[in-house]
DOLOPA-811879 format. One record per residue (C-alpha): z, y, x; chain; residue in three letters; residue number from 1. Coordinates in steps of 0.5 Angstrom, whole numbers, plus 500, padded with zeros to 3 digits. Each point is the difference from the previous one (the first is absolute). Layout:
<nodes>
{up:Z, north:Y, east:X, kette:A, rest:ALA, nr:NUM}
...
</nodes>
This chain:
<nodes>
{up:500, north:500, east:500, kette:A, rest:UNK, nr:1}
{up:499, north:507, east:503, kette:A, rest:UNK, nr:2}
{up:505, north:505, east:500, kette:A, rest:UNK, nr:3}
{up:500, north:507, east:499, kette:A, rest:UNK, nr:4}
{up:506, north:504, east:501, kette:A, rest:UNK, nr:5}
{up:501, north:506, east:496, kette:A, rest:UNK, nr:6}
{up:504, north:507, east:502, kette:A, rest:UNK, nr:7}
{up:500, north:505, east:496, kette:A, rest:UNK, nr:8}
{up:502, north:507, east:503, kette:A, rest:UNK, nr:9}
{up:503, north:507, east:499, kette:A, rest:UNK, nr:10}
{up:501, north:504, east:507, kette:A, rest:UNK, nr:11}
{up:501, north:494, east:504, kette:A, rest:UNK, nr:12}
{up:497, north:502, east:507, kette:A, rest:UNK, nr:13}
{up:505, north:499, east:504, kette:A, rest:UNK, nr:14}
{up:501, north:493, east:497, kette:A, rest:UNK, nr:15}
{up:491, north:498, east:500, kette:A, rest:UNK, nr:16}
{up:499, north:498, east:507, kette:A, rest:UNK, nr:17}
{up:509, north:496, east:501, kette:A, rest:UNK, nr:18}
{up:498, north:496, east:493, kette:A, rest:UNK, nr:19}
{up:493, north:498, east:503, kette:A, rest:UNK, nr:20}
{up:503, north:497, east:507, kette:A, rest:UNK, nr:21}
{up:506, north:496, east:496, kette:A, rest:UNK, nr:22}
{up:494, north:497, east:495, kette:A, rest:UNK, nr:23}
{up:497, north:498, east:506, kette:A, rest:UNK, nr:24}
{up:505, north:497, east:503, kette:A, rest:UNK, nr:25}
{up:501, north:494, east:495, kette:A, rest:UNK, nr:26}
{up:493, north:498, east:503, kette:A, rest:UNK, nr:27}
{up:499, north:499, east:491, kette:A, rest:UNK, nr:28}
{up:493, north:499, east:500, kette:A, rest:UNK, nr:29}
{up:499, north:505, east:495, kette:A, rest:UNK, nr:30}
{up:493, north:503, east:498, kette:A, rest:UNK, nr:31}
{up:501, north:506, east:500, kette:A, rest:UNK, nr:32}
{up:507, north:506, east:498, kette:A, rest:UNK, nr:33}
{up:498, north:505, east:495, kette:A, rest:UNK, nr:34}
{up:503, north:507, east:500, kette:A, rest:UNK, nr:35}
{up:500, north:503, east:493, kette:A, rest:UNK, nr:36}
{up:502, north:508, east:501, kette:A, rest:UNK, nr:37}
{up:501, north:504, east:495, kette:A, rest:UNK, nr:38}
{up:499, north:507, east:502, kette:A, rest:UNK, nr:39}
{up:504, north:500, east:506, kette:A, rest:UNK, nr:40}
{up:500, north:507, east:505, kette:A, rest:UNK, nr:41}
{up:503, north:498, east:506, kette:A, rest:UNK, nr:42}
{up:495, north:496, east:503, kette:A, rest:UNK, nr:43}
{up:500, north:493, east:498, kette:A, rest:UNK, nr:44}
{up:493, north:499, east:497, kette:A, rest:UNK, nr:45}
{up:497, north:503, east:507, kette:A, rest:UNK, nr:46}
{up:505, north:495, east:503, kette:A, rest:UNK, nr:47}
{up:497, north:495, east:496, kette:A, rest:UNK, nr:48}
{up:493, north:502, east:502, kette:A, rest:UNK, nr:49}
{up:501, north:500, east:506, kette:A, rest:UNK, nr:50}
{up:504, north:493, east:501, kette:A, rest:UNK, nr:51}
{up:494, north:497, east:496, kette:A, rest:UNK, nr:52}
{up:496, north:500, east:506, kette:A, rest:UNK, nr:53}
{up:503, north:495, east:504, kette:A, rest:UNK, nr:54}
{up:504, north:496, east:495, kette:A, rest:UNK, nr:55}
{up:500, north:496, east:494, kette:A, rest:UNK, nr:56}
{up:502, north:507, east:496, kette:A, rest:UNK, nr:57}
{up:495, north:503, east:493, kette:A, rest:UNK, nr:58}
{up:503, north:507, east:496, kette:A, rest:UNK, nr:59}
{up:499, north:500, east:493, kette:A, rest:UNK, nr:60}
{up:502, north:508, east:497, kette:A, rest:UNK, nr:61}
{up:502, north:502, east:493, kette:A, rest:UNK, nr:62}
{up:500, north:506, east:499, kette:A, rest:UNK, nr:63}
{up:500, north:501, east:493, kette:A, rest:UNK, nr:64}
{up:505, north:502, east:495, kette:A, rest:UNK, nr:65}
{up:503, north:492, east:499, kette:A, rest:UNK, nr:66}
{up:502, north:498, east:506, kette:A, rest:UNK, nr:67}
{up:507, north:496, east:500, kette:A, rest:UNK, nr:68}
{up:502, north:494, east:504, kette:A, rest:UNK, nr:69}
{up:498, north:495, east:495, kette:A, rest:UNK, nr:70}
{up:493, north:503, east:499, kette:A, rest:UNK, nr:71}
{up:499, north:500, east:508, kette:A, rest:UNK, nr:72}
{up:501, north:493, east:500, kette:A, rest:UNK, nr:73}
{up:496, north:499, east:495, kette:A, rest:UNK, nr:74}
{up:494, north:504, east:503, kette:A, rest:UNK, nr:75}
{up:502, north:496, east:507, kette:A, rest:UNK, nr:76}
{up:498, north:493, east:497, kette:A, rest:UNK, nr:77}
{up:495, north:503, east:495, kette:A, rest:UNK, nr:78}
{up:497, north:502, east:507, kette:A, rest:UNK, nr:79}
{up:500, north:494, east:504, kette:A, rest:UNK, nr:80}
{up:497, north:492, east:499, kette:A, rest:UNK, nr:81}
{up:507, north:497, east:504, kette:A, rest:UNK, nr:82}
{up:502, north:495, east:496, kette:A, rest:UNK, nr:83}
{up:507, north:501, east:501, kette:A, rest:UNK, nr:84}
{up:503, north:507, east:501, kette:A, rest:UNK, nr:85}
{up:507, north:502, east:503, kette:A, rest:UNK, nr:86}
{up:504, north:506, east:498, kette:A, rest:UNK, nr:87}
{up:504, north:504, east:504, kette:A, rest:UNK, nr:88}
{up:502, north:507, east:501, kette:A, rest:UNK, nr:89}
{up:498, north:504, east:507, kette:A, rest:UNK, nr:90}
{up:507, north:503, east:501, kette:A, rest:UNK, nr:91}
{up:502, north:493, east:504, kette:A, rest:UNK, nr:92}
{up:505, north:499, east:495, kette:A, rest:UNK, nr:93}
{up:497, north:493, east:498, kette:A, rest:UNK, nr:94}
{up:500, north:495, east:507, kette:A, rest:UNK, nr:95}
{up:493, north:498, east:502, kette:A, rest:UNK, nr:96}
{up:504, north:493, east:503, kette:A, rest:UNK, nr:97}
{up:501, north:499, east:493, kette:A, rest:UNK, nr:98}
{up:493, north:499, east:497, kette:A, rest:UNK, nr:99}
{up:499, north:493, east:502, kette:A, rest:UNK, nr:100}
{up:506, north:498, east:496, kette:A, rest:UNK, nr:101}
{up:496, north:504, east:494, kette:A, rest:UNK, nr:102}
{up:494, north:497, east:501, kette:A, rest:UNK, nr:103}
{up:502, north:492, east:502, kette:A, rest:UNK, nr:104}
{up:501, north:499, east:492, kette:A, rest:UNK, nr:105}
{up:494, north:503, east:498, kette:A, rest:UNK, nr:106}
{up:495, north:496, east:505, kette:A, rest:UNK, nr:107}
{up:504, north:493, east:498, kette:A, rest:UNK, nr:108}
{up:498, north:501, east:493, kette:A, rest:UNK, nr:109}
{up:508, north:501, east:498, kette:A, rest:UNK, nr:110}
{up:499, north:507, east:498, kette:A, rest:UNK, nr:111}
{up:496, north:506, east:497, kette:A, rest:UNK, nr:112}
{up:505, north:505, east:501, kette:A, rest:UNK, nr:113}
{up:505, north:500, east:506, kette:A, rest:UNK, nr:114}
{up:505, north:506, east:500, kette:A, rest:UNK, nr:115}
{up:504, north:502, east:507, kette:A, rest:UNK, nr:116}
{up:506, north:501, east:496, kette:A, rest:UNK, nr:117}
{up:507, north:504, east:503, kette:A, rest:UNK, nr:118}
{up:504, north:497, east:495, kette:A, rest:UNK, nr:119}
{up:500, north:493, east:501, kette:A, rest:UNK, nr:120}
{up:504, north:495, east:505, kette:A, rest:UNK, nr:121}
{up:498, north:503, east:507, kette:A, rest:UNK, nr:122}
{up:497, north:508, east:498, kette:A, rest:UNK, nr:123}
{up:503, north:506, east:500, kette:A, rest:UNK, nr:124}
{up:500, north:506, east:501, kette:A, rest:UNK, nr:125}
{up:504, north:503, east:505, kette:A, rest:UNK, nr:126}
{up:501, north:507, east:500, kette:A, rest:UNK, nr:127}
{up:499, north:503, east:493, kette:A, rest:UNK, nr:128}
{up:505, north:504, east:497, kette:A, rest:UNK, nr:129}
{up:504, north:499, east:495, kette:A, rest:UNK, nr:130}
{up:496, north:503, east:494, kette:A, rest:UNK, nr:131}
{up:494, north:497, east:502, kette:A, rest:UNK, nr:132}
{up:502, north:492, east:500, kette:A, rest:UNK, nr:133}
{up:503, north:501, east:494, kette:A, rest:UNK, nr:134}
{up:494, north:503, east:497, kette:A, rest:UNK, nr:135}
{up:495, north:495, east:503, kette:A, rest:UNK, nr:136}
{up:505, north:494, east:497, kette:A, rest:UNK, nr:137}
{up:501, north:503, east:494, kette:A, rest:UNK, nr:138}
{up:492, north:500, east:499, kette:A, rest:UNK, nr:139}
{up:499, north:493, east:502, kette:A, rest:UNK, nr:140}
{up:506, north:497, east:496, kette:A, rest:UNK, nr:141}
{up:496, north:504, east:494, kette:A, rest:UNK, nr:142}
{up:494, north:497, east:501, kette:A, rest:UNK, nr:143}
{up:502, north:494, east:502, kette:A, rest:UNK, nr:144}
{up:501, north:496, east:493, kette:A, rest:UNK, nr:145}
{up:492, north:502, east:499, kette:A, rest:UNK, nr:146}
{up:499, north:498, east:507, kette:A, rest:UNK, nr:147}
{up:503, north:494, east:502, kette:A, rest:UNK, nr:148}
{up:500, north:503, east:507, kette:A, rest:UNK, nr:149}
{up:506, north:504, east:504, kette:A, rest:UNK, nr:150}
{up:495, north:506, east:503, kette:A, rest:UNK, nr:151}
{up:494, north:501, east:495, kette:A, rest:UNK, nr:152}
{up:501, north:507, east:503, kette:A, rest:UNK, nr:153}
{up:498, north:498, east:507, kette:A, rest:UNK, nr:154}
{up:493, north:503, east:503, kette:A, rest:UNK, nr:155}
{up:500, north:495, east:506, kette:A, rest:UNK, nr:156}
{up:496, north:494, east:496, kette:A, rest:UNK, nr:157}
{up:495, north:495, east:501, kette:A, rest:UNK, nr:158}
{up:495, north:499, east:495, kette:A, rest:UNK, nr:159}
{up:493, north:496, east:498, kette:A, rest:UNK, nr:160}
{up:495, north:505, east:498, kette:A, rest:UNK, nr:161}
{up:498, north:498, east:494, kette:A, rest:UNK, nr:162}
{up:507, north:500, east:497, kette:A, rest:UNK, nr:163}
{up:501, north:507, east:501, kette:A, rest:UNK, nr:164}
{up:494, north:503, east:498, kette:A, rest:UNK, nr:165}
{up:501, north:495, east:494, kette:A, rest:UNK, nr:166}
{up:507, north:502, east:498, kette:A, rest:UNK, nr:167}
{up:500, north:507, east:503, kette:A, rest:UNK, nr:168}
{up:495, north:504, east:501, kette:A, rest:UNK, nr:169}
{up:502, north:506, east:494, kette:A, rest:UNK, nr:170}
{up:508, north:500, east:503, kette:A, rest:UNK, nr:171}
{up:502, north:507, east:502, kette:A, rest:UNK, nr:172}
{up:505, north:502, east:504, kette:A, rest:UNK, nr:173}
{up:504, north:496, east:504, kette:A, rest:UNK, nr:174}
{up:501, north:493, east:496, kette:A, rest:UNK, nr:175}
{up:495, north:496, east:502, kette:A, rest:UNK, nr:176}
{up:503, north:494, east:501, kette:A, rest:UNK, nr:177}
{up:504, north:500, east:495, kette:A, rest:UNK, nr:178}
{up:493, north:501, east:496, kette:A, rest:UNK, nr:179}
{up:498, north:494, east:503, kette:A, rest:UNK, nr:180}
{up:506, north:496, east:499, kette:A, rest:UNK, nr:181}
{up:499, north:502, east:492, kette:A, rest:UNK, nr:182}
{up:494, north:498, east:498, kette:A, rest:UNK, nr:183}
{up:499, north:495, east:504, kette:A, rest:UNK, nr:184}
{up:507, north:496, east:499, kette:A, rest:UNK, nr:185}
{up:496, north:494, east:496, kette:A, rest:UNK, nr:186}
{up:496, north:499, east:506, kette:A, rest:UNK, nr:187}
{up:502, north:503, east:506, kette:A, rest:UNK, nr:188}
{up:504, north:497, east:505, kette:A, rest:UNK, nr:189}
{up:505, north:504, east:504, kette:A, rest:UNK, nr:190}
{up:504, north:499, east:506, kette:A, rest:UNK, nr:191}
{up:506, north:504, east:504, kette:A, rest:UNK, nr:192}
{up:501, north:501, east:507, kette:A, rest:UNK, nr:193}
{up:505, north:503, east:504, kette:A, rest:UNK, nr:194}
{up:498, north:507, east:503, kette:A, rest:UNK, nr:195}
{up:505, north:505, east:504, kette:A, rest:UNK, nr:196}
{up:497, north:507, east:498, kette:A, rest:UNK, nr:197}
{up:501, north:505, east:505, kette:A, rest:UNK, nr:198}
{up:501, north:507, east:500, kette:A, rest:UNK, nr:199}
{up:494, north:504, east:503, kette:A, rest:UNK, nr:200}
{up:501, north:503, east:507, kette:A, rest:UNK, nr:201}
{up:493, north:505, east:500, kette:A, rest:UNK, nr:202}
{up:498, north:505, east:495, kette:A, rest:UNK, nr:203}
{up:504, north:503, east:494, kette:A, rest:UNK, nr:204}
{up:503, north:495, east:494, kette:A, rest:UNK, nr:205}
{up:497, north:501, east:492, kette:A, rest:UNK, nr:206}
{up:506, north:498, east:498, kette:A, rest:UNK, nr:207}
{up:506, north:504, east:498, kette:A, rest:UNK, nr:208}
{up:505, north:500, east:495, kette:A, rest:UNK, nr:209}
{up:497, north:503, east:494, kette:A, rest:UNK, nr:210}
{up:493, north:497, east:503, kette:A, rest:UNK, nr:211}
{up:505, north:493, east:498, kette:A, rest:UNK, nr:212}
{up:503, north:502, east:494, kette:A, rest:UNK, nr:213}
{up:493, north:502, east:497, kette:A, rest:UNK, nr:214}
{up:496, north:494, east:503, kette:A, rest:UNK, nr:215}
{up:507, north:496, east:496, kette:A, rest:UNK, nr:216}
{up:498, north:505, east:494, kette:A, rest:UNK, nr:217}
{up:493, north:497, east:499, kette:A, rest:UNK, nr:218}
{up:502, north:493, east:503, kette:A, rest:UNK, nr:219}
{up:504, north:500, east:494, kette:A, rest:UNK, nr:220}
{up:496, north:502, east:495, kette:A, rest:UNK, nr:221}
{up:494, north:496, east:503, kette:A, rest:UNK, nr:222}
{up:506, north:493, east:499, kette:A, rest:UNK, nr:223}
{up:501, north:502, east:494, kette:A, rest:UNK, nr:224}
{up:493, north:501, east:497, kette:A, rest:UNK, nr:225}
{up:500, north:492, east:501, kette:A, rest:UNK, nr:226}
{up:507, north:498, east:499, kette:A, rest:UNK, nr:227}
{up:499, north:503, east:493, kette:A, rest:UNK, nr:228}
{up:493, north:501, east:497, kette:A, rest:UNK, nr:229}
{up:497, north:494, east:505, kette:A, rest:UNK, nr:230}
{up:496, north:496, east:494, kette:A, rest:UNK, nr:231}
{up:500, north:493, east:498, kette:A, rest:UNK, nr:232}
{up:495, north:497, east:505, kette:A, rest:UNK, nr:233}
{up:505, north:501, east:506, kette:A, rest:UNK, nr:234}
{up:506, north:500, east:498, kette:A, rest:UNK, nr:235}
{up:502, north:493, east:503, kette:A, rest:UNK, nr:236}
{up:501, north:500, east:507, kette:A, rest:UNK, nr:237}
{up:499, north:494, east:504, kette:A, rest:UNK, nr:238}
{up:505, north:497, east:506, kette:A, rest:UNK, nr:239}
{up:498, north:503, east:506, kette:A, rest:UNK, nr:240}
{up:501, north:496, east:507, kette:A, rest:UNK, nr:241}
{up:503, north:505, east:505, kette:A, rest:UNK, nr:242}
{up:500, north:498, east:508, kette:A, rest:UNK, nr:243}
{up:506, north:502, east:501, kette:A, rest:UNK, nr:244}
{up:506, north:502, east:494, kette:A, rest:UNK, nr:245}
</nodes>
């Protein structure tokens, strides 16, 4: 299966080259790294273009009004012919060395979606303030009745391209993993593997208490709509095989 790595970016010029190098050091046989940029003005695009001449790197530019994380991921998926996708953040918070662990269950035909989870045994979020840890944990717990997974908010995952485009092509905002699981629940095989989420070392974090509260309110609204207004056709939740408890 051909593998593409999809990386949404916004003002990540300092992290582009270190991230590419870290991915290449894994020695995984990926076909390309697709950066999907939502209007960066700090030189991110120029960095990607410059590296594209000698590395397996490609840039997708988005400048319209529909920018956002889920839309960027879908745009990256639509732009590649690879059948297997790895999605990760650009700030090196998601450990490239764990990409192989995400891919393995899919390559063994044991899963269709594998999530890098902070909330299964072996996962962690060192250095997070109490407010961030509390909001993230509460939001994941709220979604658990619909998803059956511990970390449906994580942005580090591997997925079959056809599943992503079938179940999440119309997703908006930040909840693409949640939407894939809920819409695909009758046929989708989902696993979680533990990751240690690292705080960024370069560039400016886009997460603050205000942003986290805004995120939590939007997430709660999205989950609430699914919980209380879902149709009978998606009312049952099948058992899921998880790689860690």
